[in-house]
C-alpha positions in Angstrom: 101.3 121.9 88.4 101.7 119.0 86.1 98.8 116.5 86.3 101.1 113.6 85.5 101.7 111.4 88.6 105.2 111.0 89.9 106.0 107.4 89.1 108.9 105.1 89.8 109.3 101.5 88.8 111.3 99.1 91.1 112.2 95.5 90.2 111.7 92.7 92.7 112.7 89.1 92.0 110.4 86.7 93.9 112.3 84.8 96.5 111.4 81.2 97.5 110.7 82.6 101.0 108.0 84.9 99.6 105.9 81.9 98.5 103.3 79.9 100.3 102.5 76.2 100.3 100.8 76.6 97.0 104.0 78.1 95.5 102.3 81.5 95.0 103.6 84.7 96.5 101.9 85.0 99.9 99.5 87.9 99.8 101.1 89.8 102.7 104.4 90.0 100.8 102.9 92.5 98.4 102.8 95.1 101.1 106.6 94.5 101.5 106.9 95.0 97.7 104.9 98.2 98.1 107.2 99.4 100.8 110.2 98.8 98.6 108.5 100.8 95.8 107.6 103.6 98.2 111.2 103.9 99.5 112.6 103.8 96.0 110.2 106.5 94.8 111.0 108.8 97.7 114.8 108.3 97.3 114.4 109.0 93.5 112.8 112.4 94.0 115.4 113.4 96.6 113.4 112.8 99.8 114.6 109.4 101.3 113.0 108.3 104.5 116.1 109.1 106.6 115.9 112.7 105.5 112.2 112.9 106.3 113.0 111.5 109.8 115.8 114.0 110.2 113.2 116.7 109.8 111.4 115.2 112.9 108.6 113.6 110.9 107.4 110.0 110.7 105.1 108.6 108.0 103.2 105.7 109.5 100.8 103.8 107.3 97.2 104.6 108.5 95.3 102.8 105.7 96.3 100.1 103.2 94.5 98.0 100.6 95.2 95.6 97.7 93.4 93.7 95.0 95.0 90.5 93.8 94.2 89.7 90.2 96.6 86.9 89.3 99.4 84.9 91.1 103.1 85.5 91.1 105.5 82.6 91.6 109.0 81.9 92.7 111.7 83.6 90.5 109.2 85.9 88.7 110.6 89.3 88.0 108.1 91.8 89.2 107.9 95.6 88.4 106.5 97.6 91.3 105.0 100.7 89.7 104.7 103.3 92.5 102.8 106.5 92.0 102.1 109.7 93.9 99.2 111.7 92.4 99.0 114.9 94.4 100.8 117.2 96.8 99.9 116.2 100.4 98.7 118.4 103.2 98.5 116.2 106.3 98.3 112.8 104.6 99.8 111.2 101.5 98.3 108.5 99.4 100.6 106.3 97.3 99.4 103.9 94.7 101.0 100.7 93.4 100.7 98.3 90.5 102.6 95.1 90.3 103.4 93.7 86.9 105.2 90.5 85.9 108.1 91.2 83.5 106.9 91.2 79.9 103.3 91.6 80.8 101.1 94.7 80.7 98.2 93.6 82.9 98.8 94.1 86.7 98.8 91.0 88.9 98.1 93.2 91.9 97.1 96.8 92.6 97.1 98.6 96.0 97.5 101.8 98.0 98.8 103.1 101.3 97.9 106.2 103.1 100.4 107.8 105.4 100.0 110.5 108.0 102.7 113.1 108.8 103.5 112.7 112.5 105.7 115.0 114.6 108.3 112.6 116.0 108.6 114.5 119.3 104.9 114.9 120.1 103.5 111.9 118.3 100.7 114.2 116.9 99.6 114.6 113.3 101.1 117.6 111.5 101.2 119.1 108.0 103.7 117.9 105.4 107.0 119.8 105.9 107.5 122.6 103.4 110.7 121.0 102.2 108.8 117.8 101.4 106.2 119.8 99.5 108.8 121.7 97.6 110.6 118.5 96.5 107.3 117.1 95.4 106.3 120.2 93.5 109.7 120.0 91.6 109.2 116.3 90.9 105.7 116.9 89.5 107.1 119.5 87.1 109.6 116.9 85.8 107.2 114.0 85.7 106.3 112.6 82.2 103.5 110.4 81.1 104.5 106.7 81.2 103.7 103.6 79.4 103.5 100.0 80.8 106.5 98.6 82.6 109.2 97.7 80.1 111.8 96.1 82.3 113.7 99.3 83.0 113.9 100.3 86.6 114.0 103.9 87.7 111.5 105.1 85.2 110.0 108.4 86.3 
């Protein structure tokens, strides 16, 4: 398997509603940006959430974390770099870097860990074989990447 992570870059324009009284993006909004990046990554590789759910699988977040390095402000164009580094068994860890357009240093970094849950029983299960196969194919196609360059959909 290719050791290059599967990566997708999503653009998010900071809305006024995303900011706090200090005019900075409220820290909790970054988890919404992560969710957007995660959904876009899964859709890009051919495994959107509705298809995962149609297989009878849910992917709840069971752990999440973020480090905030600098502030983002209203109307900033942010690049959400979402990466998947390994084939999951029963859990999948997804990592995120948030960069302001035109900059190479992240303003925030984070991760989420998701458990595969059987929708009928509510119990943990292994990643579905189709999910694993789609990821294996995506890893074969992944290429090393540079910093965000304003182009969305980079994989």
